[in-house]
ROLO-204267 format. One record per residue: residue number from 1; x, y, z of N, C-alpha, C, O, CB in turn; chain. Coordinates in Angstrom, 1 decimal. Atoms other than C-alpha are relative to their C-alpha. Glycine has a CB too. Layout:
// residues N
<pt NUM,<X,Y,Z>,<X,Y,Z>,<X,Y,Z>,<X,Y,Z>,<X,Y,Z>,"A">;
...
// end
This chain:
// residues 149
<pt 1,<-1.1,-1.4,-0.5>,<-7.6,-17.4,1.5>,<0.2,0.2,1.0>,<-0.6,0.7,1.8>,<-0.2,1.3,-0.2>,"A">;
<pt 2,<-0.3,0.1,-1.3>,<-5.9,-17.7,4.1>,<0.2,1.7,1.3>,<0.1,2.9,1.0>,<1.5,-0.8,-0.2>,"A">;
<pt 3,<0.1,-0.9,-0.8>,<-5.7,-15.5,7.0>,<1.3,1.4,0.1>,<2.4,0.9,0.5>,<-0.1,-0.7,1.1>,"A">;
<pt 4,<-0.9,-1.2,-0.1>,<-3.5,-12.0,7.1>,<1.1,-0.1,1.6>,<1.0,0.7,2.5>,<-1.3,1.4,-0.1>,"A">;
<pt 5,<-0.9,0.6,-1.3>,<-0.6,-13.7,9.9>,<1.5,0.1,-0.7>,<1.7,0.4,-1.8>,<-0.4,-1.9,0.6>,"A">;
<pt 6,<-0.8,0.0,0.7>,<3.0,-14.0,9.7>,<0.0,-1.8,-0.2>,<1.2,-2.1,0.1>,<1.2,0.8,0.6>,"A">;
<pt 7,<0.1,0.7,0.6>,<2.1,-17.8,8.5>,<0.1,-0.2,-1.3>,<0.8,-0.9,-2.1>,<-0.6,-0.2,0.2>,"A">;
<pt 8,<0.4,-0.3,1.7>,<0.7,-16.6,5.6>,<1.3,0.4,-0.7>,<1.8,-0.3,-1.6>,<-1.2,1.3,-0.4>,"A">;
<pt 9,<-1.5,-0.9,0.2>,<4.0,-14.3,5.1>,<1.4,-1.2,-0.5>,<2.4,-1.0,-1.2>,<0.5,0.9,1.9>,"A">;
<pt 10,<-1.6,0.9,-0.1>,<6.7,-17.4,5.4>,<-1.1,-1.4,-0.8>,<-0.7,-2.5,-0.5>,<0.9,-0.4,2.3>,"A">;
<pt 11,<1.2,1.1,0.6>,<3.8,-19.9,3.5>,<0.6,0.3,-1.1>,<1.4,-0.5,-1.6>,<-1.8,0.2,0.1>,"A">;
<pt 12,<-0.4,-0.4,1.0>,<4.3,-17.9,0.7>,<1.7,0.3,-0.8>,<2.2,0.5,-2.0>,<-0.7,0.9,0.3>,"A">;
<pt 13,<-1.6,-0.7,0.2>,<8.1,-17.0,1.0>,<0.5,-1.7,-0.2>,<1.7,-1.8,-0.2>,<0.9,1.2,1.8>,"A">;
<pt 14,<-0.5,1.1,-0.2>,<8.7,-20.7,0.9>,<-0.3,-0.6,-1.2>,<0.4,-1.3,-2.0>,<-0.5,-0.6,1.2>,"A">;
<pt 15,<0.2,0.7,1.2>,<6.9,-21.4,-1.6>,<0.2,1.1,-1.4>,<1.0,0.9,-2.3>,<-1.6,-0.6,0.1>,"A">;
<pt 16,<-1.3,-1.4,1.1>,<8.2,-18.7,-4.1>,<1.4,-0.5,-0.1>,<1.9,-0.6,-1.2>,<0.4,1.8,0.9>,"A">;
<pt 17,<-1.8,0.8,0.8>,<11.9,-20.3,-3.7>,<-0.5,-0.2,-0.3>,<-1.0,0.7,-0.9>,<1.2,-0.8,0.3>,"A">;
<pt 18,<-0.1,1.2,0.5>,<10.6,-23.2,-5.0>,<-0.3,0.4,-1.9>,<0.3,0.1,-3.0>,<-1.2,-1.0,1.0>,"A">;
<pt 19,<0.7,-0.1,1.7>,<8.5,-21.9,-8.4>,<-0.7,2.2,0.5>,<-1.6,2.7,1.2>,<-2.1,-2.0,-0.4>,"A">;
<pt 20,<0.5,-1.4,0.2>,<8.0,-18.1,-8.7>,<-0.9,1.1,-0.9>,<-0.2,1.6,-1.7>,<0.7,0.4,0.0>,"A">;
<pt 21,<0.3,-0.5,0.8>,<5.5,-16.1,-10.4>,<0.8,0.5,-0.6>,<1.8,1.0,-0.2>,<-0.7,0.5,0.2>,"A">;
<pt 22,<-0.5,-1.2,0.8>,<6.2,-14.4,-13.1>,<-0.5,0.8,-0.9>,<-1.1,0.3,-1.9>,<0.8,-0.2,-0.6>,"A">;
<pt 23,<0.6,-1.3,0.5>,<5.1,-11.0,-14.2>,<1.0,1.1,0.2>,<1.5,1.1,1.3>,<-1.2,0.3,0.7>,"A">;
<pt 24,<-0.4,-1.5,0.1>,<6.7,-7.8,-14.7>,<-0.5,1.8,0.1>,<-1.5,2.3,-0.3>,<0.3,-0.1,-1.1>,"A">;
<pt 25,<0.9,-1.6,-0.7>,<5.8,-4.1,-13.5>,<1.6,1.1,0.9>,<2.6,0.9,1.6>,<-1.9,-0.8,2.1>,"A">;
<pt 26,<-0.8,-1.9,-0.6>,<7.4,-0.2,-12.5>,<-1.2,0.4,0.2>,<-2.2,0.8,-0.5>,<1.1,1.2,-1.2>,"A">;
<pt 27,<0.8,-0.6,-1.2>,<5.8,0.5,-9.7>,<0.2,2.0,-0.4>,<-0.8,2.8,-0.4>,<1.0,-0.7,1.8>,"A">;
<pt 28,<0.2,-1.3,-0.1>,<6.9,4.1,-10.1>,<-0.8,0.7,-1.6>,<-0.9,1.9,-1.7>,<1.7,0.5,0.4>,"A">;
<pt 29,<0.4,-0.5,0.9>,<5.3,4.4,-13.4>,<-1.3,-0.2,-0.6>,<-2.0,0.0,-1.6>,<0.8,-0.2,-0.6>,"A">;
<pt 30,<2.0,0.3,0.5>,<2.0,3.3,-12.7>,<-1.1,1.4,0.5>,<-0.8,2.0,1.5>,<-0.9,-1.9,1.2>,"A">;
<pt 31,<0.6,-0.9,-0.3>,<-0.7,5.9,-12.6>,<-1.0,-0.5,1.5>,<-1.1,-1.7,1.9>,<-0.6,0.3,-1.4>,"A">;
<pt 32,<0.8,-0.1,-1.0>,<-3.0,6.6,-9.5>,<-1.0,1.0,0.5>,<-0.6,2.1,1.0>,<0.5,-0.1,0.8>,"A">;
<pt 33,<0.6,-0.4,0.0>,<-5.9,7.5,-9.3>,<-1.4,0.4,1.3>,<-2.4,-0.2,1.3>,<0.1,-0.5,-0.8>,"A">;
<pt 34,<1.4,0.0,-1.3>,<-8.5,8.9,-5.8>,<-0.7,0.6,0.3>,<-0.3,1.5,-0.5>,<-0.1,0.0,1.2>,"A">;
<pt 35,<1.1,-0.4,-0.7>,<-11.0,10.3,-4.4>,<0.4,0.2,1.5>,<0.5,-0.8,2.2>,<-1.2,-0.9,-0.2>,"A">;
<pt 36,<0.2,-0.3,-0.9>,<-10.5,12.6,-1.4>,<-1.1,1.2,0.3>,<-1.4,2.2,-0.2>,<1.2,0.1,0.3>,"A">;
<pt 37,<1.1,-1.4,-0.5>,<-13.2,14.4,0.6>,<-1.2,0.2,-1.5>,<-2.1,0.9,-1.0>,<1.4,1.9,0.3>,"A">;
<pt 38,<0.9,0.0,1.2>,<-15.5,14.5,-3.3>,<1.4,0.3,-1.3>,<1.2,0.1,-2.5>,<-1.5,1.5,0.2>,"A">;
<pt 39,<-0.6,-0.3,1.1>,<-12.0,15.7,-5.4>,<0.7,-1.1,-0.2>,<1.2,-1.8,0.6>,<0.8,1.1,0.0>,"A">;
<pt 40,<-1.2,1.1,0.8>,<-10.2,13.4,-7.7>,<1.4,0.5,-0.3>,<1.6,1.6,-0.8>,<-0.4,-0.4,-1.5>,"A">;
<pt 41,<-1.5,-0.7,-0.3>,<-6.6,14.0,-7.3>,<0.5,-1.9,-1.1>,<0.1,-3.0,-0.9>,<0.7,0.5,2.6>,"A">;
<pt 42,<-0.4,1.0,-0.1>,<-4.7,11.8,-9.4>,<1.3,0.3,-1.5>,<1.4,1.4,-2.1>,<-1.3,-1.0,0.0>,"A">;
<pt 43,<-1.8,-0.7,0.4>,<-1.1,11.8,-11.6>,<1.0,-1.5,0.2>,<0.5,-2.6,0.5>,<0.9,1.7,1.7>,"A">;
<pt 44,<-0.9,1.1,-0.3>,<2.0,9.4,-11.4>,<0.7,-0.3,1.3>,<1.1,0.5,2.2>,<0.9,0.2,-0.9>,"A">;
<pt 45,<-0.5,0.3,-1.1>,<3.1,7.4,-9.1>,<1.4,0.5,0.5>,<1.4,0.9,1.6>,<-0.1,-1.3,0.1>,"A">;
<pt 46,<-0.7,-1.0,-0.1>,<6.6,9.1,-9.3>,<0.1,1.1,0.5>,<0.9,1.2,1.5>,<0.0,0.2,-0.6>,"A">;
<pt 47,<0.3,-1.4,0.1>,<5.9,12.5,-9.4>,<-1.1,0.4,1.3>,<-1.2,1.5,1.9>,<-0.6,0.4,-1.7>,"A">;
<pt 48,<0.4,-0.3,-1.6>,<3.6,12.0,-6.3>,<1.1,0.0,1.6>,<1.1,0.6,2.7>,<-1.0,-1.2,0.3>,"A">;
<pt 49,<-1.3,-0.3,-1.0>,<6.8,11.1,-4.4>,<0.5,0.8,0.0>,<0.8,1.2,1.1>,<1.0,-0.5,0.2>,"A">;
<pt 50,<-1.1,-1.0,0.0>,<8.8,14.0,-5.6>,<-1.3,0.9,0.8>,<-0.7,1.6,1.6>,<0.9,0.6,-1.6>,"A">;
<pt 51,<1.1,-1.0,-0.6>,<5.5,16.0,-4.2>,<0.5,-0.2,1.4>,<1.0,0.6,2.2>,<-1.8,-0.5,-0.4>,"A">;
<pt 52,<-0.1,0.2,-1.3>,<5.8,14.1,-1.2>,<1.0,0.8,0.8>,<0.8,1.7,1.6>,<0.2,-1.2,0.2>,"A">;
<pt 53,<-1.2,-0.1,-1.0>,<9.5,14.3,-0.2>,<-0.1,1.5,0.0>,<0.8,2.1,0.7>,<1.5,-0.8,-0.6>,"A">;
<pt 54,<-0.5,-1.8,0.2>,<9.2,18.2,-0.9>,<-1.3,0.4,0.6>,<-1.1,1.6,0.4>,<0.4,0.9,-1.9>,"A">;
<pt 55,<0.6,-0.3,-1.0>,<6.4,18.9,1.2>,<-0.9,-0.7,1.0>,<-2.0,-0.6,1.5>,<-0.5,0.8,-0.4>,"A">;
<pt 56,<0.1,0.5,-1.7>,<6.4,16.8,3.9>,<1.0,-0.6,0.7>,<1.8,-1.2,0.2>,<-1.0,-1.0,0.1>,"A">;
<pt 57,<-1.0,1.0,-0.7>,<8.4,15.3,6.4>,<0.2,-1.5,0.0>,<-0.9,-2.1,0.0>,<0.0,0.2,1.2>,"A">;
<pt 58,<0.4,1.4,-0.5>,<9.2,11.5,6.9>,<-0.6,0.1,1.4>,<-0.2,0.9,2.3>,<1.2,-1.1,-0.1>,"A">;
<pt 59,<0.3,0.2,-1.7>,<7.0,10.0,10.1>,<0.4,-1.5,-0.4>,<0.9,-2.1,-1.3>,<-1.8,0.3,0.9>,"A">;
<pt 60,<0.5,1.5,-0.6>,<6.2,6.9,11.9>,<-1.2,-0.2,-0.1>,<-2.0,0.7,0.3>,<0.2,-0.4,1.4>,"A">;
<pt 61,<1.9,-0.3,-0.6>,<2.8,5.9,11.9>,<-0.1,-1.8,-0.3>,<0.2,-2.6,-1.2>,<-1.6,1.4,-1.6>,"A">;
<pt 62,<0.5,1.2,-0.9>,<1.4,2.8,14.1>,<-0.1,-1.0,-1.5>,<-1.0,-0.6,-2.2>,<-1.8,0.4,1.1>,"A">;
<pt 63,<0.5,0.4,0.2>,<1.6,-0.1,11.8>,<-1.4,-1.0,-0.2>,<-1.5,-1.8,-1.1>,<0.6,0.1,0.0>,"A">;
<pt 64,<1.3,0.7,-0.1>,<-2.1,-1.6,12.8>,<-0.9,1.1,-0.2>,<-2.1,0.9,-0.7>,<-0.2,-0.7,1.2>,"A">;
<pt 65,<1.0,-0.9,0.7>,<-3.3,1.8,12.4>,<-0.3,0.1,-1.1>,<-1.5,0.1,-1.7>,<0.1,1.0,0.2>,"A">;
<pt 66,<0.0,-0.1,1.8>,<-2.7,2.1,9.0>,<-1.0,-0.8,-0.9>,<-1.9,-0.5,-1.7>,<1.5,-0.4,-0.6>,"A">;
<pt 67,<0.4,0.9,0.9>,<-3.2,-1.2,7.8>,<-2.5,-0.2,0.5>,<-3.4,-0.6,-0.2>,<1.5,-1.7,0.7>,"A">;
<pt 68,<1.4,0.4,-0.4>,<-7.0,-1.2,10.1>,<-0.5,1.6,-1.2>,<-1.3,1.2,-2.0>,<-0.4,-0.2,2.2>,"A">;
<pt 69,<0.1,-0.7,1.3>,<-7.5,2.0,7.5>,<-0.5,-0.4,-1.3>,<-1.4,0.0,-1.9>,<1.2,0.4,-0.3>,"A">;
<pt 70,<0.4,-0.1,1.4>,<-7.6,0.5,4.6>,<-1.0,-0.9,-0.1>,<-1.2,-1.7,0.8>,<1.1,-0.1,-1.0>,"A">;
<pt 71,<0.9,1.3,0.3>,<-10.3,-1.8,2.9>,<-0.1,-1.0,-0.5>,<-0.9,-1.0,-1.5>,<-0.8,-0.1,-0.3>,"A">;
<pt 72,<-1.3,1.3,0.4>,<-8.5,-5.2,2.3>,<-1.8,-0.3,-0.9>,<-1.9,0.5,-1.8>,<0.9,-1.6,1.9>,"A">;
<pt 73,<1.5,0.0,0.5>,<-12.6,-6.2,1.1>,<-0.4,-0.2,-1.6>,<-0.8,-1.0,-2.4>,<-0.5,1.3,0.5>,"A">;
<pt 74,<0.4,-0.9,1.5>,<-12.8,-3.8,-1.9>,<0.4,-0.5,-1.0>,<-0.2,-0.6,-2.1>,<0.4,1.5,-0.4>,"A">;
<pt 75,<-0.7,-0.4,1.1>,<-10.1,-4.6,-3.4>,<-0.2,-1.8,-0.6>,<0.4,-2.1,-1.6>,<1.9,0.8,0.6>,"A">;
<pt 76,<0.0,1.5,0.8>,<-11.2,-9.0,-4.3>,<-1.6,0.6,-0.5>,<-2.2,0.2,-1.5>,<0.2,-2.0,1.4>,"A">;
<pt 77,<1.9,-0.2,0.6>,<-15.3,-7.3,-4.7>,<-0.1,-0.7,-1.3>,<0.4,-0.2,-2.3>,<-0.6,1.9,-0.4>,"A">;
<pt 78,<0.8,0.5,1.1>,<-16.8,-9.6,-7.2>,<0.8,-0.7,-1.2>,<0.8,-0.5,-2.4>,<-0.7,1.1,-0.5>,"A">;
<pt 79,<-1.4,1.0,0.3>,<-13.7,-12.3,-7.6>,<-0.7,-1.5,0.3>,<-0.9,-1.9,1.5>,<1.7,0.5,1.3>,"A">;
<pt 80,<-0.7,1.2,-0.1>,<-14.0,-15.7,-8.3>,<0.8,0.0,0.7>,<1.8,0.7,1.0>,<0.4,-0.3,-1.0>,"A">;
<pt 81,<-1.3,0.6,-1.2>,<-12.6,-18.0,-5.6>,<1.2,0.1,-0.6>,<2.1,0.7,-0.1>,<-0.1,-1.8,0.5>,"A">;
<pt 82,<-1.1,0.5,0.6>,<-10.0,-19.2,-8.3>,<0.7,1.4,-0.8>,<1.9,1.2,-1.0>,<-0.5,-1.3,-1.0>,"A">;
<pt 83,<0.0,-1.2,0.1>,<-9.7,-15.5,-9.5>,<0.9,1.0,1.5>,<1.9,1.6,1.3>,<-1.5,0.2,-0.2>,"A">;
<pt 84,<-0.6,-0.2,-1.0>,<-8.8,-14.5,-5.6>,<1.6,-0.6,0.3>,<2.7,0.0,0.5>,<-0.9,-0.5,0.8>,"A">;
<pt 85,<-1.3,1.2,-0.2>,<-6.4,-17.5,-5.3>,<1.4,0.8,-1.0>,<2.6,0.9,-0.6>,<-0.7,-2.0,-1.1>,"A">;
<pt 86,<-1.2,-0.6,0.7>,<-4.5,-15.6,-8.3>,<0.3,1.3,0.4>,<1.4,1.7,-0.1>,<-0.2,0.0,-1.4>,"A">;
<pt 87,<-0.1,-1.0,0.1>,<-4.6,-12.7,-7.5>,<1.0,0.1,1.9>,<2.0,0.8,1.9>,<-1.7,0.9,-0.5>,"A">;
<pt 88,<-0.3,0.1,-1.1>,<-3.6,-13.3,-3.6>,<1.7,-0.6,-0.2>,<2.6,-0.6,0.6>,<-1.1,-0.9,0.9>,"A">;
<pt 89,<-1.8,1.2,0.3>,<-0.1,-15.7,-5.6>,<0.6,1.7,-0.1>,<1.5,2.3,0.5>,<0.3,-1.6,-2.3>,"A">;
<pt 90,<-1.2,-1.3,0.3>,<0.8,-12.3,-7.2>,<-0.4,0.9,0.9>,<0.1,1.9,0.4>,<0.2,0.9,-1.5>,"A">;
<pt 91,<-0.2,-1.2,-0.8>,<0.1,-9.9,-4.6>,<0.7,-0.2,0.9>,<1.4,0.8,1.2>,<-0.8,0.6,0.6>,"A">;
<pt 92,<-1.1,1.2,-0.7>,<2.2,-12.4,-2.4>,<1.4,0.3,-0.4>,<2.1,1.3,0.0>,<-0.3,-1.9,-0.6>,"A">;
<pt 93,<-1.1,-0.5,1.0>,<4.8,-12.4,-4.6>,<0.6,1.7,0.7>,<1.4,2.0,1.7>,<-0.9,0.2,-1.7>,"A">;
<pt 94,<-0.4,-1.4,-0.4>,<5.1,-8.5,-4.4>,<0.6,0.6,1.2>,<1.7,1.1,1.5>,<-0.9,0.5,0.0>,"A">;
<pt 95,<-0.5,0.0,-1.3>,<4.6,-8.4,-1.2>,<1.7,-0.5,0.4>,<2.6,0.3,0.8>,<-1.2,-0.9,0.7>,"A">;
<pt 96,<-1.5,0.6,-0.7>,<7.9,-10.4,-0.2>,<0.8,0.6,-0.5>,<1.6,1.0,0.2>,<0.5,-1.5,-0.1>,"A">;
<pt 97,<-1.0,-0.5,0.5>,<9.9,-9.0,-2.5>,<0.2,1.6,-0.1>,<0.8,2.2,-0.9>,<0.1,-0.6,-1.1>,"A">;
<pt 98,<0.0,-1.2,1.0>,<9.1,-5.5,-2.3>,<1.1,0.9,1.7>,<1.1,0.3,2.7>,<-2.3,0.9,-0.7>,"A">;
<pt 99,<-0.8,-0.3,-1.1>,<11.5,-3.4,0.4>,<-1.2,1.5,1.2>,<-1.9,2.4,1.0>,<1.9,0.7,-1.1>,"A">;
<pt 100,<0.8,-1.2,-1.1>,<10.0,-1.3,3.6>,<1.1,0.9,0.3>,<1.0,1.1,1.5>,<-0.7,-0.5,1.6>,"A">;
<pt 101,<-0.5,-0.7,-0.1>,<13.2,1.2,3.2>,<-0.9,1.2,-0.9>,<-0.7,2.4,-0.6>,<1.2,-0.5,-0.1>,"A">;
<pt 102,<1.0,-1.3,-0.1>,<10.7,3.5,1.5>,<-1.5,0.5,0.5>,<-2.6,0.0,0.1>,<0.0,0.4,-1.1>,"A">;
<pt 103,<2.0,-0.6,-0.5>,<7.5,5.5,3.2>,<-0.4,-0.4,-1.3>,<0.2,-0.6,-2.4>,<-0.5,2.3,0.4>,"A">;
<pt 104,<1.5,-0.1,0.3>,<4.3,5.0,2.0>,<-0.7,0.9,0.1>,<-0.6,1.5,1.1>,<-0.7,-0.6,0.5>,"A">;
<pt 105,<0.3,-1.3,-0.2>,<2.4,7.6,1.2>,<-1.5,0.3,0.0>,<-2.3,-0.1,-0.9>,<0.7,0.9,-0.9>,"A">;
<pt 106,<1.7,0.6,-0.7>,<-1.1,8.3,3.3>,<-0.6,0.9,0.0>,<0.3,1.6,-0.4>,<-0.2,-0.5,1.6>,"A">;
<pt 107,<0.6,-1.3,0.7>,<-3.1,11.2,2.6>,<-1.1,0.3,1.3>,<-1.9,-0.6,1.6>,<-0.7,-0.3,-1.8>,"A">;
<pt 108,<1.1,-0.4,-0.9>,<-5.3,12.9,5.3>,<-0.8,0.7,0.2>,<-0.5,1.7,-0.5>,<0.1,0.1,0.6>,"A">;
<pt 109,<0.8,-1.1,0.2>,<-8.1,14.9,6.0>,<0.2,1.1,1.3>,<0.9,1.0,2.3>,<-1.5,-0.5,0.0>,"A">;
<pt 110,<0.0,-1.7,-0.8>,<-8.8,18.7,7.7>,<-0.2,-0.8,1.3>,<0.6,-0.4,2.2>,<-1.5,1.5,-0.4>,"A">;
<pt 111,<0.4,0.9,-1.2>,<-10.2,16.1,10.5>,<0.7,-1.1,0.7>,<0.5,-1.9,1.5>,<-1.1,-0.7,-0.4>,"A">;
<pt 112,<-1.4,1.6,-0.4>,<-6.9,13.8,10.9>,<-0.8,-0.9,0.6>,<-0.8,-1.2,1.8>,<1.6,0.1,1.4>,"A">;
<pt 113,<1.5,1.2,-0.9>,<-10.2,11.3,11.4>,<0.1,-1.1,-1.3>,<0.0,-2.3,-0.9>,<-2.4,1.1,0.3>,"A">;
<pt 114,<-0.2,0.8,1.1>,<-9.7,9.7,7.5>,<1.4,-0.2,-0.4>,<2.0,0.8,-0.9>,<-0.8,0.4,-0.9>,"A">;
<pt 115,<-1.5,0.0,0.8>,<-6.3,8.5,6.3>,<-0.5,-1.1,-0.4>,<-1.2,-2.0,0.1>,<1.7,0.0,0.7>,"A">;
<pt 116,<0.5,1.1,1.6>,<-6.3,6.8,2.5>,<1.7,0.1,-0.3>,<2.5,1.0,-0.5>,<-1.4,1.1,-1.7>,"A">;
<pt 117,<-1.3,0.6,1.0>,<-3.0,4.9,1.4>,<-0.1,0.4,-1.1>,<-1.2,0.2,-1.5>,<0.3,-1.3,-0.3>,"A">;
<pt 118,<-0.5,-0.5,0.9>,<-1.7,6.4,-1.5>,<0.7,-1.0,-1.1>,<0.5,-1.3,-2.3>,<0.7,0.7,0.7>,"A">;
<pt 119,<-1.6,0.4,0.8>,<1.4,4.8,-2.3>,<0.8,-1.0,0.7>,<1.8,-0.5,1.2>,<1.1,1.2,-0.1>,"A">;
<pt 120,<-1.0,0.8,-0.7>,<2.8,1.6,-0.7>,<-1.1,-1.6,0.6>,<-0.5,-2.6,1.2>,<1.0,1.1,1.4>,"A">;
<pt 121,<1.1,1.0,-0.5>,<-0.7,-0.9,0.2>,<1.3,-1.6,0.1>,<1.3,-2.7,0.6>,<-1.8,-0.1,-1.5>,"A">;
<pt 122,<-1.1,1.8,0.3>,<2.2,-3.8,-0.5>,<0.7,0.0,1.4>,<0.9,-0.8,2.2>,<1.6,0.0,-1.7>,"A">;
<pt 123,<-1.2,0.5,-1.2>,<4.5,-2.6,2.0>,<-0.6,0.6,1.8>,<0.2,0.9,2.7>,<1.9,1.2,-0.6>,"A">;
<pt 124,<1.3,0.0,-0.8>,<1.6,-2.0,4.6>,<-0.3,-1.4,0.4>,<-0.3,-1.8,1.5>,<-1.4,0.6,-0.7>,"A">;
<pt 125,<0.8,1.3,-0.5>,<0.3,-5.4,4.5>,<1.3,-0.7,0.6>,<1.3,-1.2,1.7>,<-1.0,-0.9,-1.2>,"A">;
<pt 126,<-1.5,0.3,-0.1>,<4.2,-6.4,4.5>,<0.0,0.2,1.7>,<-0.3,-0.6,2.6>,<1.2,1.3,-1.2>,"A">;
<pt 127,<0.1,-0.4,-1.9>,<4.5,-4.6,8.2>,<-0.6,-0.4,0.5>,<-0.1,-0.9,1.5>,<-0.3,1.0,0.7>,"A">;
<pt 128,<1.1,1.1,-0.9>,<1.4,-6.4,9.2>,<0.3,-1.3,-0.1>,<-0.3,-2.0,0.7>,<-1.3,0.0,-0.5>,"A">;
<pt 129,<0.2,1.5,0.0>,<2.4,-9.6,8.3>,<1.1,-0.5,1.2>,<0.9,-1.3,2.1>,<0.5,-0.7,-1.7>,"A">;
<pt 130,<-1.7,0.0,-0.6>,<6.3,-9.2,9.8>,<-0.5,0.3,1.6>,<0.4,0.1,2.4>,<1.4,1.6,-0.9>,"A">;
<pt 131,<0.2,-0.9,-1.2>,<4.3,-7.5,13.2>,<0.9,1.0,0.0>,<1.8,0.7,0.8>,<0.1,-0.6,1.2>,"A">;
<pt 132,<-0.7,-1.1,-0.1>,<6.1,-4.4,13.0>,<-0.8,1.4,0.8>,<-1.7,2.0,0.3>,<0.4,0.3,-1.4>,"A">;
<pt 133,<0.6,-0.8,-0.8>,<5.2,-2.0,15.4>,<-0.3,1.9,-1.5>,<-1.3,2.6,-1.7>,<1.3,0.1,1.7>,"A">;
<pt 134,<-0.3,-1.6,1.3>,<5.9,1.5,12.3>,<0.5,0.0,-1.1>,<1.3,-0.8,-1.6>,<0.9,1.1,0.2>,"A">;
<pt 135,<-0.3,0.3,1.8>,<6.4,1.9,9.2>,<0.2,1.6,-0.6>,<-0.4,2.4,0.0>,<-1.6,-0.9,-0.9>,"A">;
<pt 136,<-1.1,-1.4,-0.2>,<8.4,5.3,7.9>,<-1.3,0.5,-1.7>,<-1.1,0.2,-2.9>,<2.8,-0.5,-0.3>,"A">;
<pt 137,<0.5,-0.5,0.8>,<5.7,7.0,5.9>,<0.1,1.6,-0.3>,<0.5,2.1,0.8>,<-0.9,-0.6,0.2>,"A">;
<pt 138,<0.6,-1.0,0.2>,<4.9,10.6,4.6>,<-1.7,0.5,-0.1>,<-2.6,0.3,-0.9>,<0.5,0.2,-0.8>,"A">;
<pt 139,<1.4,-0.3,0.0>,<1.9,12.1,5.6>,<-0.7,0.8,-0.6>,<-0.3,1.9,-0.2>,<-0.4,0.2,0.9>,"A">;
<pt 140,<0.3,-1.4,0.8>,<0.2,14.5,3.4>,<-1.3,0.2,0.3>,<-2.1,-0.7,0.3>,<0.2,0.0,-1.8>,"A">;
<pt 141,<1.1,-0.3,-0.7>,<-2.5,16.5,4.9>,<-0.8,0.7,-1.2>,<-0.2,1.4,-2.1>,<0.3,0.8,1.5>,"A">;
<pt 142,<1.6,-0.3,1.6>,<-6.4,17.3,2.1>,<1.1,1.1,0.1>,<2.2,0.7,-0.3>,<-2.6,0.6,0.3>,"A">;
<pt 143,<-0.6,-1.3,0.5>,<-4.8,21.3,2.1>,<0.5,0.1,-0.5>,<0.4,1.0,-1.3>,<0.5,0.6,0.4>,"A">;
<pt 144,<-1.5,-0.1,0.7>,<-1.4,20.5,1.0>,<-0.3,-1.0,-1.6>,<-0.4,-0.6,-2.7>,<1.5,-0.8,1.3>,"A">;
<pt 145,<0.4,0.7,1.6>,<-2.4,17.3,-1.5>,<-1.4,0.7,-1.0>,<-1.8,-0.1,-1.8>,<-0.4,-1.9,0.4>,"A">;
<pt 146,<0.6,-0.4,1.2>,<-4.9,19.1,-3.6>,<0.3,1.6,-0.4>,<-0.5,2.5,-0.8>,<-1.5,-0.3,0.2>,"A">;
<pt 147,<-0.6,-0.8,0.6>,<-2.5,21.6,-4.4>,<1.1,-0.8,-1.2>,<1.7,-0.3,-2.1>,<0.6,0.9,1.2>,"A">;
<pt 148,<-0.5,0.8,1.2>,<-1.0,18.4,-6.4>,<-0.5,0.3,-1.6>,<-1.7,0.5,-1.9>,<-0.5,-1.4,0.4>,"A">;
<pt 149,<0.5,-0.1,0.6>,<-0.8,18.9,-9.9>,<0.8,-1.1,-1.1>,<0.3,-1.2,-2.2>,<-0.2,1.2,0.1>,"A">;
// end
């Protein structure tokens, strides 16, 4: 697995220029499920986006900070080296194609000490690889997030 840096981004960008992995997905129809402070929240990403737009304002968040809040190792837990390479190829293909014009959705707890990315991990990774300073985000406080249905 290549270390997350600018070289990795351009390595895959050149690689996919010649042969791109074939897969289809509609990220807005994806379901999400997360546990935040012992409460489980679940639903569809498209409805969560509307909820965030109606209840929060768009802000800029530091890319290095939010990248550090994500447990990237858990994404590859219990996978063989071959599976990790396949996952990485698919995820890098998504990262290259993803648009940074859409804000990520981040949840924060009452003490503002815990942040979790609910939607936008590929955008966070792309912004980090491209060494951007900030990324657009909807930051949803825990009290508002718990009203989501």
